[in-house]
C-alpha positions, -999 to +999 in steps of 0.1 A: -448-158-135-415-176-134-385-153-130-353-166-145-327-169-117-299-159-141-314-128-157-339-119-129-365-113-156-396-132-165-387-164-184-406-163-217-392-191-238-395-197-275-390-228-295-358-210-308-342-217-274-337-253-285-315-241-313-289-221-293-267-252-290-264-253-328-250-217-331-217-220-350-210-183-351-173-179-343-171-217-338-171-228-374-139-247-371-150-267-340-187-271-336-194-262-373-171-291-384-187-315-360-223-306-371-213-310-408-212-348-401-250-348-397-279-341-420-310-327-401-332-339-429-323-376-421-343-389-391-314-408-375-290-379-378-317-355-365-322-377-334-284-378-327-282-340-330-311-334-307-300-360-281-264-349-282-269-311-283-304-302-271-312-326-243-281-319-221-294-283-216-282-271-183-314-255-171-337-261-142-366-285-143-389-255-143-371-239-173-374-272-192-411-276-183-419-241-196-398-246-227-416-278-235-450-262-229-440-234-252-430-259-279-462-279-274-482-248-280-462-239-311-466-274-325-504-272-319-505-241-341-506-253-377-496-218-388-465-215-366-435-206-388-407-230-376-388-223-408-382-187-398-363-199-367-335-212-390-332-181-412-300-162-412-302-128-396-273-106-407-278-083-377-274-111-352-241-126-340-252-161-346-255-186-375-265-222-382-245-247-402-246-243-439-279-256-454-299-256-422-319-227-434-331-249-463-342-278-441-369-299-458-393-297-429-384-276-399-416-286-381-405-322-381-372-311-365-392-296-336-416-325-334-386-347-328-373-322-302-406-325-284-408-363-286-372-366-273-377-340-245-407-360-233-384-390-229-351-375-218-366-349-195-395-370-182-384-368-146-379-330-147-412-325-165-431-346-140-415-328-111-425-294-125-460-305-134-467-316-098-459-281-085-482-251-082-469-228-109-485-198-093-458-201-066-428-201-090 
C-alpha cells in the first residue's frame, strides 16, 4: 500500500481529488471570478479548465498514477455517481462555482479529465507503471 509522504497515511484517492482545484470557498472574489469565465458544459471550456487547473497538480508520479487508476475504475462503473461529487455540502468548508452542481453531464467532465491526464501525465504514468507497486 502506498503511504502518502505528506500525511503518512495510506493514499486512497477518489475522483473527487481532481476537483480540489475548483474549490472557491473563501476565494470567490479571485478564483470564483476566474472560473465564471468558463462553462463546464462546453467542451472547449471544460478542456481549458482541466488543463489549467487539474493537470498542474503538484503530486508525485505515484500519486498521479493511483489517482488515474481510481478514476479509470470509477469510469468503468456505469453506476458511479459523479454528480454527487459536485453537490454542495453545507457541513464542508468548500464549494464549487455557481451552477456546477447542475452540470449537464458530470461523467463527461471526468471522462475528459481521464483523457487529458493520459496525455499530460503520460511520462509520470509510464514511470509509475514500470515500477513494482508492492514496493511503494
